[in-house]
C-alpha positions in Angstrom: 307.1 295.2 73.4 305.9 295.9 69.3 305.4 299.8 68.7 301.5 299.6 67.7 302.7 302.4 65.3 305.1 300.1 62.8 302.8 297.0 63.6 301.6 295.0 60.1 297.9 296.7 61.6 299.1 300.5 60.7 301.3 299.4 58.0 298.2 298.3 56.0 296.2 301.1 57.4 298.4 303.5 55.8 299.4 301.9 52.4 295.9 300.3 51.8 292.7 302.2 53.7 290.0 300.7 51.5 291.4 296.5 52.8 292.1 297.8 55.9 288.8 299.1 56.6 287.5 295.8 55.1 289.0 293.3 57.5 287.6 295.4 60.4 284.1 293.4 59.5 286.5 290.4 60.2 284.7 288.8 63.3 287.3 286.9 64.7 290.5 288.5 65.6 293.1 285.3 64.3 291.7 285.6 60.9 291.4 289.5 60.5 295.4 289.1 61.6 295.6 286.9 58.8 294.1 289.2 56.5 296.2 292.3 58.0 299.8 289.7 57.0 298.0 288.8 53.3 298.0 292.9 52.6 301.3 293.6 54.6 302.7 291.7 51.7 301.1 293.4 49.3 302.2 296.8 51.2 305.4 295.9 51.5 305.1 295.1 47.4 304.0 298.5 46.6 306.2 300.9 48.8 309.1 299.6 46.5 308.9 302.2 43.3 308.5 305.0 46.2 312.0 303.9 47.9 313.6 303.8 44.5 313.6 305.6 41.7 315.8 303.5 39.0 313.6 300.6 37.6 316.3 298.0 37.7 317.0 298.6 41.5 313.1 298.2 42.0 313.7 295.2 40.1 316.2 293.8 42.5 314.5 293.8 45.2 311.7 292.4 43.6 313.5 289.8 42.8 314.9 289.6 46.2 310.9 288.9 47.6 310.3 286.2 44.9 313.8 284.3 46.5 311.7 284.8 49.8 309.3 283.0 48.4 310.9 279.7 48.2 311.7 279.8 52.5 307.7 281.0 53.2 306.6 277.5 51.2 309.2 275.5 52.9 307.7 277.2 56.4 311.7 277.9 57.1 311.2 282.1 57.5 313.7 285.1 56.9 314.3 285.2 61.2 313.7 289.0 61.5 311.9 290.1 59.5 307.7 289.7 60.7 306.0 290.1 57.4 308.2 287.6 56.0 307.8 285.4 59.3 304.0 285.9 59.8 303.9 285.1 55.8 305.4 281.9 56.6 303.1 280.9 58.8 299.8 282.0 57.7 301.2 279.9 54.1 301.6 276.9 56.0 298.6 277.2 58.5 295.8 277.8 55.8 297.2 275.7 52.7 298.1 278.6 50.7 299.3 278.2 46.9 303.0 279.8 45.5 301.5 281.1 42.1 299.3 284.1 43.4 302.1 285.2 45.4 304.8 285.1 42.2 302.5 286.3 40.2 301.6 289.4 42.1 305.7 289.9 42.1 306.4 289.3 38.8 303.6 292.1 38.0 305.4 294.5 39.8 308.6 293.9 38.2 306.0 294.3 34.5 305.0 297.8 35.6 308.3 299.6 37.3 308.9 298.9 33.6 306.2 300.5 32.2 304.1 297.2 31.3 300.5 298.1 31.6 298.1 296.8 35.0 297.9 292.7 35.0 294.5 292.8 36.7 294.5 288.8 37.9 297.8 289.1 39.7 297.2 292.8 41.1 293.8 291.6 42.5 292.3 288.6 41.3 294.6 286.5 43.0 295.2 288.2 45.9 291.3 288.7 46.3 291.2 284.9 46.2 293.8 284.5 47.9 291.9 285.6 50.5 289.0 284.7 50.4 290.5 281.6 51.0 292.0 282.2 54.3 288.1 283.2 55.6 286.4 280.1 54.0 288.3 277.5 52.9 289.6 276.8 49.0 286.9 276.4 46.4 285.8 279.5 46.0 287.7 280.9 43.8 285.1 281.4 40.7 282.5 282.8 43.0 285.3 286.0 43.3 287.1 286.3 40.6 284.7 289.0 38.8 284.0 291.1 42.0 288.3 290.6 41.6 287.5 292.2 38.2 285.6 295.1 39.3 288.2 296.4 41.9 291.0 296.2 40.2 289.1 298.5 37.0 287.3 300.6 39.7 291.3 301.3 40.8 292.9 301.8 37.4 290.2 304.7 36.0 287.9 302.0 34.5 285.0 302.7 36.2 282.7 302.4 33.4 283.6 298.6 33.0 283.9 298.2 36.2 280.4 299.0 36.2 278.5 297.0 33.2 280.5 294.0 35.2 279.4 294.4 38.7 276.2 292.2 38.0 277.6 289.7 37.3 280.2 289.5 40.2 276.8 290.3 42.2 275.1 287.1 41.1 278.4 285.0 41.8 279.1 286.4 45.0 275.3 285.0 45.9 277.3 282.0 46.4 280.2 283.1 48.7 279.9 281.8 52.4 278.7 285.0 54.3 281.9 285.2 56.4 284.4 284.9 53.9 282.8 288.6 52.8 285.0 290.9 54.4 287.7 290.3 51.8 286.0 291.3 48.8 283.9 294.2 50.1 286.8 296.8 49.4 285.1 296.3 45.8 282.4 298.1 46.5 284.1 301.1 46.9 284.8 302.8 43.8 285.7 306.2 44.8 289.7 306.1 46.4 289.2 309.9 47.4 285.7 309.4 49.3 285.9 310.3 53.4 286.5 307.4 55.6 282.9 307.9 56.7 281.5 307.5 53.9 283.7 304.7 53.0 283.0 303.3 56.4 279.0 303.5 55.6 279.0 302.1 52.0 281.3 298.7 53.8 278.6 298.5 56.0 275.6 298.5 53.4 277.4 295.7 51.5 278.1 293.2 54.0 274.5 293.4 55.3 273.1 293.0 51.5 276.9 290.7 50.7 277.2 292.6 47.6 279.1 295.5 46.2 
């Protein structure tokens, strides 16, 4: 029996509490698990610099993940690796495109070598992929600016995020309601806020369909 303390859900809750909270608003358990699979993959990438101190060693691990994408997108999961097995199944069922995954890995390699955050790779592509899981393709333009808002907030550029919020909400007006949980974390602009306040913020954002 799987240990709940070491499940993908627990992994994401520890590594990415904002998006874990947002995923609770997905009504269908299977789709909620699909989002968690995506976020667990990202959590694996985020953890690498905490496990190795040398940029070259970190890059080697990211290259390993990049090579695993060949199997993921060929439908041949690496056996015995729960995240890769779940991701392979997810990519197949939802017809997810590969470029956002490759771009994210490359952006992580850049970060360990001191390059600035690539907001498109770290935030826009992953949010668009998550929305595709919940609502299918065709929603990319509707969520691009919301993803930028989240990225700017997460990288200490609060004024720029605030300036972009109105435009992001105009685009989100056309987003299917059931896809909003993939976007809702953009409403959480204070990483240090207590969980109860974050939950309240997410409820309000979900009811309004605005970040």
